[in-house]
One Martini backbone bead per residue (centre of mass of N, CA, C, O) as a GRO file, in nm:
protein
  375
    1UNK     BB    1  -3.832  -0.564   2.883
    2UNK     BB    2  -3.517  -0.677   2.751
    3UNK     BB    3  -3.204  -0.510   2.670
    4UNK     BB    4  -2.940  -0.536   2.433
    5UNK     BB    5  -2.620  -0.355   2.409
    6UNK     BB    6  -2.366  -0.342   2.151
    7UNK     BB    7  -2.022  -0.239   2.156
    8UNK     BB    8  -1.663  -0.158   2.008
    9UNK     BB    9  -1.645   0.119   1.863
   10UNK     BB   10  -1.634   0.445   1.839
   11UNK     BB   11  -1.913   0.498   1.688
   12UNK     BB   12  -2.094   0.346   1.877
   13UNK     BB   13  -2.068   0.524   2.142
   14UNK     BB   14  -2.123   0.801   2.023
   15UNK     BB   15  -2.422   0.718   1.944
   16UNK     BB   16  -2.536   0.554   2.203
   17UNK     BB   17  -2.550   0.773   2.423
   18UNK     BB   18  -2.839   0.884   2.341
   19UNK     BB   19  -2.999   0.619   2.361
   20UNK     BB   20  -2.941   0.544   2.658
   21UNK     BB   21  -3.060   0.802   2.773
   22UNK     BB   22  -3.350   0.745   2.666
   23UNK     BB   23  -3.395   0.477   2.802
   24UNK     BB   24  -3.375   0.593   3.088
   25UNK     BB   25  -3.604   0.802   3.071
   26UNK     BB   26  -3.820   0.556   2.976
   27UNK     BB   27  -3.755   0.289   3.155
   28UNK     BB   28  -3.567   0.090   3.029
   29UNK     BB   29  -3.447  -0.238   3.012
   30UNK     BB   30  -3.085  -0.253   3.027
   31UNK     BB   31  -2.775  -0.364   2.870
   32UNK     BB   32  -2.412  -0.366   2.834
   33UNK     BB   33  -2.162  -0.426   2.573
   34UNK     BB   34  -1.803  -0.464   2.535
   35UNK     BB   35  -1.580  -0.583   2.299
   36UNK     BB   36  -1.297  -0.438   2.259
   37UNK     BB   37  -1.180  -0.366   1.976
   38UNK     BB   38  -1.156  -0.096   2.099
   39UNK     BB   39  -0.875   0.008   2.340
   40UNK     BB   40  -0.764   0.260   2.287
   41UNK     BB   41  -0.780   0.562   2.425
   42UNK     BB   42  -0.820   0.730   2.143
   43UNK     BB   43  -1.070   0.504   2.064
   44UNK     BB   44  -1.221   0.500   2.369
   45UNK     BB   45  -1.176   0.626   2.663
   46UNK     BB   46  -1.216   0.930   2.584
   47UNK     BB   47  -1.526   0.901   2.524
   48UNK     BB   48  -1.623   0.812   2.802
   49UNK     BB   49  -1.523   1.064   2.949
   50UNK     BB   50  -1.629   1.320   2.776
   51UNK     BB   51  -1.941   1.178   2.746
   52UNK     BB   52  -2.037   1.012   2.989
   53UNK     BB   53  -2.027   0.703   2.964
   54UNK     BB   54  -2.142   0.427   3.061
   55UNK     BB   55  -2.055   0.146   3.206
   56UNK     BB   56  -2.031  -0.152   3.116
   57UNK     BB   57  -2.122  -0.471   3.220
   58UNK     BB   58  -1.952  -0.589   2.974
   59UNK     BB   59  -1.644  -0.762   2.865
   60UNK     BB   60  -1.470  -0.923   2.584
   61UNK     BB   61  -1.178  -0.873   2.480
   62UNK     BB   62  -1.095  -0.890   2.167
   63UNK     BB   63  -0.938  -0.703   1.994
   64UNK     BB   64  -0.711  -0.798   1.790
   65UNK     BB   65  -0.723  -0.948   1.454
   66UNK     BB   66  -0.857  -1.160   1.274
   67UNK     BB   67  -1.160  -1.190   1.149
   68UNK     BB   68  -1.221  -1.477   1.262
   69UNK     BB   69  -1.122  -1.424   1.548
   70UNK     BB   70  -1.308  -1.192   1.626
   71UNK     BB   71  -1.581  -1.331   1.561
   72UNK     BB   72  -1.557  -1.581   1.743
   73UNK     BB   73  -1.532  -1.429   2.009
   74UNK     BB   74  -1.792  -1.270   1.992
   75UNK     BB   75  -1.994  -1.506   1.973
   76UNK     BB   76  -1.910  -1.670   2.219
   77UNK     BB   77  -1.920  -1.442   2.445
   78UNK     BB   78  -2.206  -1.326   2.389
   79UNK     BB   79  -2.375  -1.584   2.420
   80UNK     BB   80  -2.333  -1.631   2.721
   81UNK     BB   81  -2.475  -1.369   2.808
   82UNK     BB   82  -2.749  -1.413   2.670
   83UNK     BB   83  -2.817  -1.679   2.823
   84UNK     BB   84  -2.810  -1.541   3.105
   85UNK     BB   85  -2.999  -1.277   3.057
   86UNK     BB   86  -3.242  -1.298   2.859
   87UNK     BB   87  -3.326  -1.123   2.627
   88UNK     BB   88  -3.565  -0.985   2.394
   89UNK     BB   89  -3.338  -0.777   2.283
   90UNK     BB   90  -3.107  -0.697   2.013
   91UNK     BB   91  -2.884  -0.434   1.964
   92UNK     BB   92  -2.762  -0.327   1.645
   93UNK     BB   93  -2.481  -0.138   1.526
   94UNK     BB   94  -2.443  -0.113   1.213
   95UNK     BB   95  -2.104  -0.249   1.061
   96UNK     BB   96  -1.924  -0.350   1.253
   97UNK     BB   97  -1.823  -0.636   1.395
   98UNK     BB   98  -1.996  -0.616   1.665
   99UNK     BB   99  -2.279  -0.642   1.512
  100UNK     BB  100  -2.263  -0.969   1.478
  101UNK     BB  101  -2.418  -1.058   1.738
  102UNK     BB  102  -2.693  -1.090   1.595
  103UNK     BB  103  -2.657  -1.383   1.500
  104UNK     BB  104  -2.662  -1.525   1.784
  105UNK     BB  105  -2.926  -1.409   1.875
  106UNK     BB  106  -3.107  -1.528   1.651
  107UNK     BB  107  -3.031  -1.832   1.705
  108UNK     BB  108  -3.166  -1.777   2.010
  109UNK     BB  109  -3.445  -1.620   1.961
  110UNK     BB  110  -3.358  -1.322   1.948
  111UNK     BB  111  -3.446  -1.024   1.889
  112UNK     BB  112  -3.370  -0.781   1.623
  113UNK     BB  113  -3.217  -0.453   1.617
  114UNK     BB  114  -3.130  -0.235   1.347
  115UNK     BB  115  -2.900   0.017   1.313
  116UNK     BB  116  -2.851   0.150   1.009
  117UNK     BB  117  -3.017   0.037   0.793
  118UNK     BB  118  -2.976   0.008   0.432
  119UNK     BB  119  -2.687   0.067   0.390
  120UNK     BB  120  -2.511   0.129   0.067
  121UNK     BB  121  -2.209   0.091  -0.142
  122UNK     BB  122  -2.145  -0.166  -0.337
  123UNK     BB  123  -1.874  -0.258  -0.176
  124UNK     BB  124  -1.737  -0.587  -0.150
  125UNK     BB  125  -1.462  -0.525  -0.004
  126UNK     BB  126  -1.627  -0.458   0.239
  127UNK     BB  127  -1.707  -0.568   0.547
  128UNK     BB  128  -1.947  -0.378   0.603
  129UNK     BB  129  -2.128  -0.471   0.369
  130UNK     BB  130  -2.161  -0.758   0.470
  131UNK     BB  131  -2.274  -0.697   0.750
  132UNK     BB  132  -2.528  -0.543   0.673
  133UNK     BB  133  -2.669  -0.772   0.513
  134UNK     BB  134  -2.678  -0.988   0.728
  135UNK     BB  135  -2.836  -0.832   0.947
  136UNK     BB  136  -3.084  -0.750   0.782
  137UNK     BB  137  -3.176  -1.050   0.712
  138UNK     BB  138  -3.228  -1.113   1.053
  139UNK     BB  139  -3.409  -0.886   1.123
  140UNK     BB  140  -3.704  -0.752   1.293
  141UNK     BB  141  -3.584  -0.454   1.323
  142UNK     BB  142  -3.557  -0.160   1.100
  143UNK     BB  143  -3.343   0.120   1.128
  144UNK     BB  144  -3.356   0.374   0.903
  145UNK     BB  145  -3.233   0.692   0.799
  146UNK     BB  146  -3.363   0.676   0.500
  147UNK     BB  147  -3.522   0.642   0.200
  148UNK     BB  148  -3.292   0.498   0.058
  149UNK     BB  149  -3.264   0.271   0.265
  150UNK     BB  150  -3.548   0.169   0.236
  151UNK     BB  151  -3.532   0.091  -0.065
  152UNK     BB  152  -3.311  -0.120  -0.033
  153UNK     BB  153  -3.480  -0.317   0.141
  154UNK     BB  154  -3.710  -0.365  -0.055
  155UNK     BB  155  -3.531  -0.483  -0.287
  156UNK     BB  156  -3.437  -0.724  -0.075
  157UNK     BB  157  -3.727  -0.824   0.067
  158UNK     BB  158  -3.822  -0.650   0.291
  159UNK     BB  159  -4.059  -0.594   0.505
  160UNK     BB  160  -4.218  -0.298   0.566
  161UNK     BB  161  -4.317  -0.360   0.871
  162UNK     BB  162  -3.995  -0.368   0.970
  163UNK     BB  163  -3.968  -0.064   0.880
  164UNK     BB  164  -3.789   0.239   1.007
  165UNK     BB  165  -3.771   0.582   0.980
  166UNK     BB  166  -3.530   0.754   1.204
  167UNK     BB  167  -3.265   0.833   1.144
  168UNK     BB  168  -2.976   0.975   1.320
  169UNK     BB  169  -2.782   0.985   1.604
  170UNK     BB  170  -2.560   1.198   1.529
  171UNK     BB  171  -2.759   1.446   1.544
  172UNK     BB  172  -2.803   1.425   1.847
  173UNK     BB  173  -2.508   1.456   1.927
  174UNK     BB  174  -2.454   1.739   1.808
  175UNK     BB  175  -2.671   1.875   1.984
  176UNK     BB  176  -2.583   1.792   2.273
  177UNK     BB  177  -2.254   1.890   2.210
  178UNK     BB  178  -2.223   2.183   2.088
  179UNK     BB  179  -2.081   2.341   2.318
  180UNK     BB  180  -1.827   2.157   2.346
  181UNK     BB  181  -1.733   2.191   2.060
  182UNK     BB  182  -1.697   2.507   2.064
  183UNK     BB  183  -1.487   2.490   2.319
  184UNK     BB  184  -1.276   2.389   2.163
  185UNK     BB  185  -0.895   2.424   2.133
  186UNK     BB  186  -0.766   2.294   1.871
  187UNK     BB  187  -0.677   2.533   1.696
  188UNK     BB  188  -0.483   2.656   1.901
  189UNK     BB  189  -0.304   2.404   1.948
  190UNK     BB  190  -0.231   2.389   1.623
  191UNK     BB  191  -0.213   2.677   1.484
  192UNK     BB  192  -0.502   2.739   1.353
  193UNK     BB  193  -0.745   2.859   1.112
  194UNK     BB  194  -1.028   2.929   0.992
  195UNK     BB  195  -1.031   2.817   0.660
  196UNK     BB  196  -0.688   2.731   0.676
  197UNK     BB  197  -0.765   2.419   0.631
  198UNK     BB  198  -0.733   2.060   0.593
  199UNK     BB  199  -0.920   1.775   0.652
  200UNK     BB  200  -0.804   1.436   0.751
  201UNK     BB  201  -0.897   1.087   0.685
  202UNK     BB  202  -0.751   0.746   0.737
  203UNK     BB  203  -0.859   0.373   0.769
  204UNK     BB  204  -0.919   0.188   0.545
  205UNK     BB  205  -0.797  -0.103   0.428
  206UNK     BB  206  -0.827  -0.046   0.116
  207UNK     BB  207  -0.624   0.202   0.151
  208UNK     BB  208  -0.381   0.146   0.381
  209UNK     BB  209  -0.294  -0.167   0.296
  210UNK     BB  210  -0.211  -0.025   0.021
  211UNK     BB  211   0.052   0.104  -0.129
  212UNK     BB  212  -0.068   0.251  -0.381
  213UNK     BB  213  -0.304   0.392  -0.247
  214UNK     BB  214  -0.150   0.544  -0.025
  215UNK     BB  215   0.046   0.694  -0.211
  216UNK     BB  216  -0.174   0.843  -0.382
  217UNK     BB  217  -0.313   0.987  -0.151
  218UNK     BB  218  -0.061   1.147  -0.051
  219UNK     BB  219  -0.009   1.286  -0.322
  220UNK     BB  220  -0.278   1.432  -0.337
  221UNK     BB  221  -0.231   1.598  -0.076
  222UNK     BB  222   0.021   1.741  -0.176
  223UNK     BB  223  -0.114   1.892  -0.411
  224UNK     BB  224  -0.318   2.045  -0.233
  225UNK     BB  225  -0.120   2.198  -0.053
  226UNK     BB  226   0.014   2.353  -0.289
  227UNK     BB  227  -0.234   2.482  -0.425
  228UNK     BB  228  -0.349   2.623  -0.141
  229UNK     BB  229  -0.139   2.688   0.079
  230UNK     BB  230  -0.216   2.458   0.299
  231UNK     BB  231  -0.274   2.283   0.562
  232UNK     BB  232  -0.276   1.939   0.661
  233UNK     BB  233  -0.497   1.776   0.885
  234UNK     BB  234  -0.411   1.438   1.025
  235UNK     BB  235  -0.594   1.221   1.198
  236UNK     BB  236  -0.458   0.907   1.261
  237UNK     BB  237  -0.478   0.593   1.242
  238UNK     BB  238  -0.278   0.347   1.352
  239UNK     BB  239  -0.281   0.181   1.083
  240UNK     BB  240  -0.172   0.417   0.908
  241UNK     BB  241   0.094   0.465   1.050
  242UNK     BB  242   0.200   0.177   1.011
  243UNK     BB  243   0.188   0.177   0.698
  244UNK     BB  244   0.388   0.408   0.648
  245UNK     BB  245   0.623   0.258   0.780
  246UNK     BB  246   0.616  -0.009   0.624
  247UNK     BB  247   0.636   0.147   0.327
  248UNK     BB  248   0.817   0.399   0.343
  249UNK     BB  249   0.655   0.675   0.345
  250UNK     BB  250   0.669   1.000   0.250
  251UNK     BB  251   0.571   1.286   0.416
  252UNK     BB  252   0.477   1.577   0.351
  253UNK     BB  253   0.505   1.888   0.495
  254UNK     BB  254   0.189   1.974   0.454
  255UNK     BB  255   0.147   1.710   0.629
  256UNK     BB  256  -0.020   1.682   0.946
  257UNK     BB  257   0.036   1.438   1.167
  258UNK     BB  258  -0.188   1.300   1.410
  259UNK     BB  259  -0.352   1.201   1.656
  260UNK     BB  260  -0.620   1.104   1.768
  261UNK     BB  261  -0.933   1.241   1.849
  262UNK     BB  262  -1.166   1.364   2.005
  263UNK     BB  263  -1.480   1.447   1.941
  264UNK     BB  264  -1.476   1.755   1.985
  265UNK     BB  265  -1.216   1.815   1.826
  266UNK     BB  266  -1.295   1.687   1.554
  267UNK     BB  267  -1.554   1.848   1.495
  268UNK     BB  268  -1.420   2.121   1.503
  269UNK     BB  269  -1.235   2.063   1.263
  270UNK     BB  270  -1.466   2.032   1.061
  271UNK     BB  271  -1.632   2.303   1.107
  272UNK     BB  272  -1.345   2.488   1.020
  273UNK     BB  273  -1.290   2.393   0.749
  274UNK     BB  274  -1.252   2.403   0.407
  275UNK     BB  275  -1.204   2.080   0.389
  276UNK     BB  276  -1.293   1.738   0.348
  277UNK     BB  277  -1.081   1.438   0.355
  278UNK     BB  278  -1.198   1.092   0.307
  279UNK     BB  279  -1.327   0.754   0.446
  280UNK     BB  280  -1.559   0.877   0.607
  281UNK     BB  281  -1.898   0.881   0.652
  282UNK     BB  282  -1.973   1.056   0.901
  283UNK     BB  283  -1.808   1.310   0.827
  284UNK     BB  284  -1.986   1.390   0.581
  285UNK     BB  285  -2.240   1.446   0.748
  286UNK     BB  286  -2.127   1.663   0.934
  287UNK     BB  287  -2.036   1.856   0.707
  288UNK     BB  288  -2.311   1.897   0.584
  289UNK     BB  289  -2.433   2.042   0.835
  290UNK     BB  290  -2.183   2.264   0.827
  291UNK     BB  291  -2.118   2.347   0.532
  292UNK     BB  292  -1.888   2.136   0.439
  293UNK     BB  293  -1.686   2.018   0.220
  294UNK     BB  294  -1.649   1.692   0.051
  295UNK     BB  295  -1.408   1.415   0.003
  296UNK     BB  296  -1.429   1.087  -0.122
  297UNK     BB  297  -1.185   0.817  -0.083
  298UNK     BB  298  -1.382   0.639  -0.284
  299UNK     BB  299  -1.598   0.461  -0.505
  300UNK     BB  300  -1.807   0.502  -0.262
  301UNK     BB  301  -2.128   0.539  -0.076
  302UNK     BB  302  -2.363   0.507   0.208
  303UNK     BB  303  -2.403   0.844   0.157
  304UNK     BB  304  -2.569   0.971  -0.104
  305UNK     BB  305  -2.702   1.230   0.004
  306UNK     BB  306  -2.437   1.405   0.002
  307UNK     BB  307  -2.415   1.403  -0.310
  308UNK     BB  308  -2.701   1.496  -0.409
  309UNK     BB  309  -2.677   1.785  -0.248
  310UNK     BB  310  -2.347   1.879  -0.286
  311UNK     BB  311  -2.138   1.800  -0.029
  312UNK     BB  312  -2.018   1.556  -0.210
  313UNK     BB  313  -1.727   1.374  -0.349
  314UNK     BB  314  -1.609   1.136  -0.559
  315UNK     BB  315  -1.238   1.009  -0.567
  316UNK     BB  316  -1.278   0.716  -0.695
  317UNK     BB  317  -1.230   0.433  -0.845
  318UNK     BB  318  -1.398   0.141  -0.931
  319UNK     BB  319  -1.124  -0.035  -0.855
  320UNK     BB  320  -1.000   0.136  -0.590
  321UNK     BB  321  -0.838   0.357  -0.705
  322UNK     BB  322  -0.595   0.637  -0.751
  323UNK     BB  323  -0.580   0.984  -0.854
  324UNK     BB  324  -0.421   1.257  -0.757
  325UNK     BB  325  -0.552   1.463  -0.955
  326UNK     BB  326  -0.849   1.392  -0.893
  327UNK     BB  327  -0.841   1.484  -0.600
  328UNK     BB  328  -0.775   1.776  -0.662
  329UNK     BB  329  -1.019   1.843  -0.846
  330UNK     BB  330  -1.238   1.779  -0.636
  331UNK     BB  331  -1.146   1.990  -0.430
  332UNK     BB  332  -1.175   2.239  -0.604
  333UNK     BB  333  -1.477   2.208  -0.661
  334UNK     BB  334  -1.578   2.211  -0.362
  335UNK     BB  335  -1.455   2.485  -0.274
  336UNK     BB  336  -1.617   2.641  -0.521
  337UNK     BB  337  -1.880   2.580  -0.413
  338UNK     BB  338  -2.202   2.587  -0.320
  339UNK     BB  339  -2.303   2.581   0.036
  340UNK     BB  340  -2.636   2.605  -0.002
  341UNK     BB  341  -2.742   2.338   0.079
  342UNK     BB  342  -2.981   2.104   0.116
  343UNK     BB  343  -3.075   1.913   0.349
  344UNK     BB  344  -3.135   1.615   0.405
  345UNK     BB  345  -3.357   1.410   0.489
  346UNK     BB  346  -3.312   1.343   0.838
  347UNK     BB  347  -3.089   1.577   0.906
  348UNK     BB  348  -3.183   1.536   1.227
  349UNK     BB  349  -3.301   1.532   1.515
  350UNK     BB  350  -3.475   1.221   1.683
  351UNK     BB  351  -3.390   0.915   1.689
  352UNK     BB  352  -3.394   0.829   1.988
  353UNK     BB  353  -3.698   0.876   2.036
  354UNK     BB  354  -3.809   0.701   1.808
  355UNK     BB  355  -3.686   0.430   1.888
  356UNK     BB  356  -3.800   0.414   2.174
  357UNK     BB  357  -4.100   0.441   2.102
  358UNK     BB  358  -4.114   0.190   1.918
  359UNK     BB  359  -4.030  -0.022   2.127
  360UNK     BB  360  -4.261   0.033   2.324
  361UNK     BB  361  -4.493  -0.032   2.119
  362UNK     BB  362  -4.348  -0.338   2.069
  363UNK     BB  363  -4.326  -0.498   2.337
  364UNK     BB  364  -4.523  -0.737   2.316
  365UNK     BB  365  -4.392  -0.858   2.062
  366UNK     BB  366  -4.100  -0.887   2.167
  367UNK     BB  367  -4.188  -1.091   2.410
  368UNK     BB  368  -4.250  -1.285   2.212
  369UNK     BB  369  -4.218  -1.569   2.071
  370UNK     BB  370  -4.085  -1.720   1.823
  371UNK     BB  371  -4.230  -1.813   1.512
  372UNK     BB  372  -4.354  -1.931   1.249
  373UNK     BB  373  -4.287  -1.673   1.019
  374UNK     BB  374  -4.135  -1.475   1.227
  375UNK     BB  375  -3.974  -1.224   1.019
   0.00000   0.00000   0.00000
């Protein structure tokens, strides 16, 4: 059995590092492709270096561009490699644009395994929501993280024998690198102390590419900084920094914007913050595990488990807009909340071993050619 694994943005490689390590331990034959959608050192190279991620066999050099431009390059360039390498299985991770290579793999009758399948925000403004649904609909093996994700797939008509509740790789990652995370000196470098700052990230196009949304989000952060009399530390995505400059928005003194951080530094920042505010899904899961409250500045989340257990609160309106005062009120409520929430089921290490074991068990089936009704 020959496996292809493709990644292209920061979360892909951060998560896949533990899966590739397990593939190697179990003697699976695989090769990797890097789409290079993320190519900036702070969003790509730093993670390969500090996490000792093996160098991919192929690079697609997709770069920035319009949605159609990125997708067409991805499909065209990955298809050539797939036809040359002839893998039996294409592993597609999560929901960023690089995951769409699953479409061309399936069209060439290569079986597809989708990791983090079944996650739904129900927000169709998001390209990620569209990607998730497309990939799930054509996948042969669906590894979903939780029972809620499983139920989503069943409602959408996916056959239960194709679905495996695996947990999430990020919890393997946190376990593997816990010592390096704790050794990070990011708090000392920034001159901040544990529980005396608020961590913030903003990167989603629906938030930062819209003048009114970005303005209201920053005003909400300004109110929070004044209310708590604490600094807000915001490692911002390059697109967010560009948007602030483009819209000529003044950032309040209490909001300290810095460049993106490496994985160990960023997780350390999460682990010791008073509260996390942002539009990252993975960050809310990490904060949940660390018993740090989170406020999601979106109208919904594909991680509802974090909300149901009490670790996270949604602070966006259903139309995708934001009220600065509502963001402040949500933050006040979460900071004052009882943090002894019970972790959601499957929020623990073990996904990499489970996924690898399942693929090995299904090896004979994976290597068979696809036939009529073999969906």
